[in-house]
N, C-alpha and C positions, 0 to 999 in steps of 0.2 A: 724833661720827660719826653720820651719818644712817642710821637703821634702814630696813628694807625698806618698811614701810608709808608712812613719811614720803617715801621716795624715789619710790614709785609715785604718791602723791598730788601731789607736786611735778611729776613728769613729766607727769601728766594735765593739771594746771593750765597748765603751760607749753605743751603741745600745743594746748589750747583757745585760749589767748591768741594763739599764732602762726597758728592757722587763721583766727581772726577778723581778725587783722592782715593776713594774706595776702589775704583777700577784700577788705578795705578798700583795700589797695594796688593790686590788679588792677582794682578798680572805679574808682579814681581815674585810672588810666592809660587805661581804656576811655572814661571821661567826657571826658578831655582830648583824646584823639586820635580818638575816635569821634563826638564831638558838637562843635558849633561854639560853644564857651564864650567869654565875654568875659574880659578881663584880670583883673577882680576875682575871679571864680571860679577862674581859672587859678592865681592866687597862693595861694589856699586849698588847691587840689589839690597844689601844690608843697610846701607845709608838711606835708601828709599824707604825701607820698612820703618826705620826709626823716624824719618820725617813724617810718614803717614800717621804714626802714633801720636806725634806732637800735634799735628793738625787736628787729629781726632780729639785729643785732649782739649785743645782750645775751643773747638767747635761745640763740644758737649757743655763746657762751662758757659759759653755765650748763650747757647740754647736754654740752659737752665735759668740764667739770670733774666733773659728777655721773655720767658714764658709767663703767662698771666696767672697760672695756677701751678705753684711749685710742687705741691703734693701730687696733683694729677700727672705732672711730667715724670715724677719719680716712679709712679705706679705703672705707667705705660712704657717706661724706658729702664726696666729693672736691670737688664744686662749691661747697658751702657753705664748706668749709675754705679754698679759694682766694679766695673773696670776703672771708672773714674776714681772711686774711693781707693782702689788698689794703687793706682799711679800716685795719688796724693800722699798715701801712706808711705810709699817708697821714697818720695821726695823728702818728706819730713824726717824719716828715719836716716836718710843719707847725711843729715846734719849731725847725727850722733854716731857716724861711722858704722852704720848697720844697714844691711840690705836683705830683704826677704828673698830676692832672686838668688843672691850669693849663697844664702843659707840652704836654699833648695839645691843649688849646685854642689855644695859640700856634702849634703845627705846622699845625693845621687852619684857622688864621686865624679862630677863633671869638671874637668880641668879647664876647659876654654870658657871662662865666664863671660867674655865679650860676646861669643857666639850664643851663649845661653840668653843674654839680654835680647839678641836678635830673634831668637826662637819665641821668647815671650811676646815680643813686639808683633811677630807674625800671628801668634795665637790671638792677641788682642784684635788684630785686623779681621781675622776669620770670625771670631765671636761677634764683633761689632756688625759685620755683614749679615750674620745669621739673625741678629736682633732686628735689623732693618728688614730682612726677608720675611721674618715672622709677622711683622706688622703689615707688610704688603700682602701676605697670605690672607689676612683678615679682610683686606679690601677686595680680594678676589671672591671671597665668600659672599660679599655684599652685592656682587653683580647679579644680573638676571639670567645668567648663563644656565642652561638646562643642566641638572645634576649629572646626567649621562655624558654630556659633552665635556663638562668639567672633569669628570672622572677619567675619561679617555684622554683628554688633553694633558692631564697631570702625568699619565704614563708616557705619553709621547715626549714631553719635555724632559722627563727623567732619563729616558732611553737616549735622547740626543746628547744630553750632558754627559752621560756615561760613555757614549761613543767617543766624544771629544777627549775625555780624560784618558781613555784607553789608547787613543792615537798618539798621546805624548810619548816621546822617546824613552823616558824613564819607566814607562809602564811595562815594557817588554824587554827581555834579555838581549834581543838582537837590536833593539832600538827602532824597530820598524814592524808595522802590522798592516795588512790589507784592510782598507776601510770597510769592506763587506764583513770581514771576520770580526772587526771591532764592533760593528753594528750588530752582528749575530750574537756575540758574547754579551754585549750590553742588553740586548732584548731578552736573551735567555736568562740573565741575572735578574733584571727588573720584573720579568714575568715568572720568576721563580721556577724555571724549567730545568736547567742543568744540562741541556744539550750543548756540546762544544765542538767547534771546528779545529781548535788548537788546544793543546794540553795546558790546562790551568797551572799544573804543578811546575812545568819546565819552561813554558813559553813566556809566562808573566813573571815580573819581579815582585818583590814584597809589596812595593807601591801599587802595582797593577792588581795584585790579589786583594789588597785593602780596598781598592776602588770597587772590585767585584763584590766583596763582602758588603760594602756600603749600599751597593745597588740592590742586592737581593734582600737586605734588611729593609730598605725603603719600599721595595716592591712587595714584600710580604705584608707589611702594614698598610701600604698605600700612602702616596706622597701627601695627600690632603690630610689624612689621619695623623701622620707623623708630624707634619709641620704645625697643624692646628693644636695638637697637644701641648707643644712647647710654647706656642703663641698664647695659649690659654693661661699659662702660669708665669711666663716671662715677659709678655708684651700686653698684658691687660686681658679683661674678660671678653665675652662674646655678646653681641647684640642679638635682637630677635631674628633678623634676616640671616645672620651667620648660623644661628641655631637651627633654623628651618632648613637651610641648605645642607647642613651636616645630618639632619634628620633623614633627608632623602638619600644622602650618600651612604650612611650607615644602615639604612633600612631598619631603624629603631622605631617601634610603635609609640613608645612614651617619649614625647618631645621634651618633657621636663627632665628626663634622665640622660639627655645627650652628654652633658659634662661628665657625669659619673661613668657612663659607658666608655667614653673616650679615654678617661683616666685609667679605668680598669683595664681596658684593652692594651694600652701602651705600657703601663707599669707591669702588668702580668707578663707581657712579652719579654721585657728586659730581665725580670726576676727569674723566669723559667730558663731563659737562655744562659743567665749567669750561673744558676745552679747546675744546669747541664754541662756547661764548660768546666765547672769545678770538678765534677765527677769524671768527666772525660780526661781531664788533666791528671787526676790521681791514678787513673787506670793505665796511662801510657808514659808517665814521667820516667819510669825505669828504662824505657826503650831509647831515651835520648841521652846524649853525653852530658847535658846539663838541664835542670828543670826549666830554665828560661826558654829553651828551644821548644818545649812542649806547650807553651802558653798559646802562641798564635794558632797552631793547628787545632787545639782544643776549642778555642773561641770560634774559629772559622767553621768547624764542623757542627758545633752546637747551634749557631745561628742558621747555618745552612739546613740543618735537620728540622728545626722548629718552623722555619719559613718554607719548608718543603721544597728547597731549591735544588738539592742534589749535587751541588758543586763540591769538589774535593781538592785538597792540595796534595793528593797522592795520585800519581799517574794511573795506577790500577784501581782507583776509587777505594772502596773498603775491601777489595780483594788483595790489598797490599799485605806483604808477608808479616809486617809488624802488627797487623790488626786481625789477620785471618782467624786466629784462635782466641782473640780477646773478646770473650762473650759479654763481659760487663760493658765494654765499649759499644758493641753492636746493640745490646739491649737498651742502653741509654738513648742511642740514636733512634731506635724504633719507637720508644716512648715519646721522644720529642716530636717525631713525625706524626704520631697519633694525636698528641695534644694540639699540635698546630693544625692538623687536618680536620678535627671534629668541630672546630669553629668556636669563636668567643661567645656567641649566644648560648651554646651548650655549656661551656665552662661557667658562664654567669648564672645559668639556671641551677647548677649544682651549688654554687656559692649562696644562692638565695634560699636553699632548702633549710627547713627547720625540723630537726629530728626530735620527735617526742615519743617517749616510751609508750608502747601499746597502740600507737597510731600508724596507719599505713602512709608511707611517703608518697606524695603525689608529684609526678614530674610533668612538665609541659609535653604535649604530644610531639612537638618537633624534637625535643630532647630524646624522647623514647625512640622515635624513628631513627635519629642519628646514631644513638648508641646500639640499637638492635641491628641495624643494617651494617654498621662498621664492624661489629663483632662477627656477624654472619659472614661478611665478605673476607675477613681475615682468616676465619676458620676454614671456609670453603676453599679459599685460595691456597692455604697451607696444605690441605688434603690433595687438591688437584696437582700442585707442584711436586709434592712428595711421590704421588702415584706415577705421574708421567715422566718425572726426571730422575728417578732413583738410579736408572741405568744410563743416564746421559749427563746432564749438567751437574747432577749430584753424585756422579760416579766417583768412587774412591773415598767417600766419607763414611764414617761409622753411623749407625742408626740415629744417635742423638744429634750428631752434626747435620745429618740430612733433615731432621725435623726442624732444627733451629734455622738452618739456611732457608728451608721452605717457608717458615713463619716470617723471617725477615724480608724475604723477597715478596711475600704476599702483602706485607705492610707497605713496603716502598713502591710497589708496582702501581698503586693507585694514585700516588701524588708526588713522591719524593725523588726518585731516580737514583738513589744509592744502590749499589749492587755488591753482593759478596760471592756471586757466581757469574760465570761467563754467559751473558744474555745471548750471544751468538750461537751457543750450543743448545739452546732450547728447542724442543721438538715442535712440530707444526701445531698439534693440539694445544700445547701450553702457550705457544705464541698467540694463538687465536683467543685463548682465555684471557691472556694479558691485555688484548685489545679491549675486551669487555671491562676489565678492572680499570684500565686507564680512562675509558669513556665515562664510567660512573664517577670516578675521582673522589674528591674530598667532600666536606659538608659546608653548608651555608655559613658565611662569616669566617671560614678557615683560610689558610694560606695556600691551599692547593687549588687545582682546576677541576675540569670535568663538568658533567651536567649536574653534579651534586647528588649525594645519597638520598636526600629528601625528594628530589625530582624523580629519581629511579623508583623510590618506594611509592610515591603517588601514582605514577604510571602503572606500576605492577598491581596495586590495589584497585585502580580504576578499571583495568582490563578484567580482573576477576569479577568486579561489580557488574560490568557490562555483560560478561558471559553468563552471569547468574540472573540477568535481567532485573537488577535491583534499581530502585528509583534514585538513590543517592549513594555517593561514595562515603563510607563511614569508617573512621579509625578511632578506636577506644571510646565508642559511644558519642563521637563528635562527627558532625557532617562537614566534609571538605567542600568548600565553595567551588562551583563549576568553573568560575573564572580562574581559580588556581589550577584546576585540572587542565584547562585549555592552555594556560601559560606554560605548564610543565610539558604538555604535548608540543607546543610551539617551540619551546627551547630545545627539546630533543630533536625535533624535525630539522630545525635550522642548523643545529650542531652537526647532524648527519650530513646535511647539504654542504657545509663548509669542509668537513673532513673528506667527503667524497670528491669535491672539487679539487682539494689539495692533492689527493692521491692521483686523480686524473692528470693534473698539471705535472706532478712529479714523474708519472709514467711517460709523459710526452718528452720531458727534458733529460731524464736519467735512464741509462741503460743498465738497470739493476733489477734484482728479483722483486716481483710485485709484493710478496709478503714482507720483505724488508722495508720497502717504501711505505706500505700500509702501516707497519709498526711505527715508522718514523713520524708519519702524519698523525696517528693517534696519540703518540707520545708528546708531540709538539702541542697539539690542541688541548690535551689534558694537562699540560704543563708538568709532565712527569719527568722527562729527561733521560729515560732509558733508551738505548740504541743497540741495534745489532751490528754496530761497527761501521756504518756507512756515512755518518754525518760529515766527517772530514773529507770524504771523497765526492760529495755532492758538487754539482756545477754551480756557477754563480746564480743561475735561475733557480736551481733547486734550493740553495740556501735562502734565497729571497722568499720562496713559497713557504718554507719552514718558519722564517721570521714572521710572516703574516699570520700563520696558524698559531704560533706562540702568543702573538699579541692579541688576536681575537679570542683565543682560549682563556687568556688571563683576565681581560676586561669583561668577558662574557659576550656571547653572540647577540643577546638581546640589547645589552648596553651599547654594543658596537653599532647595531642597526639604528637604535633610537638616537644615537649621537649624530647620525647623518640625516635623519628624517626631520621634516619641519613639523613642529608640534601643532596640533589642532585642538580647538575647544570642543569639549564633550557635548554631543547633541542630546536633547531631552525629549526625543520622540522615537517611536519605533515604526519601521516600514512593514508593509504587508509581507507575510511569509509565503514561501513556495516550496513544495516538496520535490526532491530530486532523487531518483533511484540510484543506489550505489551497489545493488546486488547483481 
């Protein structure tokens, strides 16, 4: 029987071996798919991948046999256990001249079965690393790191990883990209903005576009949300400390409902994106030479729309000739944008409603504010764009086309960044109105940016209450706490400060029209992604300022500041007050 000291030593040695092997395995995959290697080196990489899987197999078996509780090990290592069972099944079936991998190859008409085994080996490596990463994610949640710092740090890590992937030769058609452009694209994707310095459609390969898709999918949900969801189901449950940390990150009042909220949030995202992709595919498959070609653009635009990212695999965005008159496509995109923008708390509140005949349906105040403000902004935006742009950006369209284009641009100008009209042709009044829409942005818990619809509503109602000399700010017979009003005011003031600073810095470094620079700054901070065509022409300093604005706008100005400030304990006393005249 192995004593405790020998067990610990063996466990440490095994972990060191698997860590080294994992790095070797992931490095071999990155080299093969991220670099353009010849067949000689590729065969070496394939041998490495097979060797890594063998070591992984032996490691998991040893870990299982030396574990004190076999059932607990299986519960916390679900991914690895499934992979292990698959490999064991493949070995057993091989004695009967049968192979699961070969059968899959036959179904997919895959001729090179040897390469298919390598692909499966590489999939095992990636999934195994994901399993280990998910367990490590739980350890991060156990730390005493402030939620704001953890939130900001998760975005920084994702942006850096995205930048490194986009720098790989296989990510771009030319095999080369400026590091600042890679950082800009990665930040824009993670912060679900959509501003680009290089054309996504022509500059990046399919590999690069998949990386961008992955970045705005993670950015839309949030890295901690994304990883914790899978950790919850594939790497064991959550403890009290992890639950409390997620409670702060998700801003959920009911701490006991964190698991349900997390599950609903993630599953809803994938289901809505899948349905959206399916409808988009049906609406455009006739425009492609084969249905298979329409799959990736449909998935890409569905996820981009729901995440309010605004990225497109078409050079002219949704102004592309194949989509210009496809109203089903544009309508689905607009609905996905609205669903992603109104926020998961709003979607969940509708899910909780119980409709009873004869009884009035009661919605939470936040849901009412989100719905009313969203509808109002869409309608007002549509009217303003139609009135001011009928003879300019909408010129040449019939009345129906003008109304639809105005509606679509009203929806996308607050959060998403898709465009069916030339933004550079907008008149000055419409451009200024766009600044307002971009500044307000999406709703709390949504995938968009801006100060949020609820912040705008609270400020608007508070101003009316002050002008009427009312004692309290009241919405639907409910008093809004003064602390909440002050927080909304603080958020708005700090946002204006950041945007103003950004415009000032851009004006210093860029010799461009001030209105165009202001539009770019508001679009970056609001994570909208619309541009008047100057993004690619910005200097290196200009791109850097926009990167900062996109990042601060996505994580939130208050979260950004709180992440840098040292937390202090709350004081339990009041100081004497003093009156100061502001008249």
